[in-house]
N, C-alpha and C positions, 0 to 999 in steps of 0.2 A: 375632711374635718371629723368624720365619724369613726376614725381609727380607734380601736380600743373600746368600742361600744357596739352592742348588738340589740336587735329588737326581739322580744320574747313574748309569746302569748301564754299567759299563766292561767291554767285551768279554764280555758274557754272564755275568759272575761275579755277585757279590752287589751290592746297592745300596750305594753309598758316599755319605757326607755330605760335600759339597764346597762351598767358598766360590766367589765369582765369580772371584777371582784364580786359584785352582787350575783352575777350569773353563776360563778363558781360556788358561792354559798348556797344558792338555790339547788344546784345539782348535788351538792354534798348532803343537803337536807333530804332530798328525794331518795338518794341512795341509802341514807340512814333509815328512812321510813320503809323502804323496800326490804332492807335487811331485817328490821323488826318484824315485818309481816311474814317473811320467810321463816324466821326463827319461831314465830308463834305457831305456824302451821306445821312445822317439821317436828317440833318438840313433842314428845309423847308424855303421857301422864299415866300414873298408876296408883291404885289404892289397895290396901290390904287390910282385912278385918278378921282377926282370929276370934273364934268363939269356942267356948267349952260346951260341948253337946251333952255329955253325960258325966257320971262320976267314975266311969271305967278308967283305969290307968291307960296312958298313951301306949298304943300297940305298935308292933313292928311294921305293919303293912300300911301303905299309902295308896289312895286312889284319887285321881283327878278327872274331872269332866269340865269341858269348856263349851261355850256357845259364842258365835260371832254375830256382830251386829253392824249394820250400815245405817247411819242416822238412827231412828228408833226401830228399824225393821230387823227382825231376826232372820239371818241368812243360813244358819246351819249350826248343828251341835246341840248339846243338852248339858246345862250346868246345874244338875240337880244332885242331891245327896244320894239318891238311889242309883243314879248312873255312875257316880264316883265309887260307890260301894261295890257295884258289879265289876267295874274295871280293876279295883284293887282286891277283889275277892274277900271283902270284909263283911263279917256277920255282926260283930259288936263295935259300934261306932264310939270312939272316944272324943275326938275333936273335929270341928268343922271350920275351915278357913275359906273366906271368899276374897277374890282379887279381881280387879279390873284393870286392863292395860290397853293402850292404844292411843289414837288421836281423837279423843272425845270431843264433840259428839259425832264426828264423821265416820270413824271406824273404830270399833273397840271389841275386846274379847273379855267375857266374864267367865271366871273359873271358880269351881268349888273343889277344894282339896280336903279330904278327910283322912283320919288315922284310926287305927283300931286293930282288932284281931279277927 
């Protein structure tokens, strides 16, 4: 007499008597929630903020320096204007741009990019 019906324990509560249609809806809802969770954690984000540092015209040279973070902890690199200037061999800074990419707040990279001569 119980063909077409199954017993399901939902979220550790008490046993509930469900039909196949209700079970199928529950499984689809759980798959949808799992998919949303995966998309939330896999999707990366990024911000970009350009700044005008001086009145010098934009130069031909570009220097970038980046630092990596896990949670709030710095794990390597340097994202300073001085480090970017050294890498790009820049003496007169024109513009400074900052960017952040990654899976915030778990893992992300902050970069400083400058232009100048």
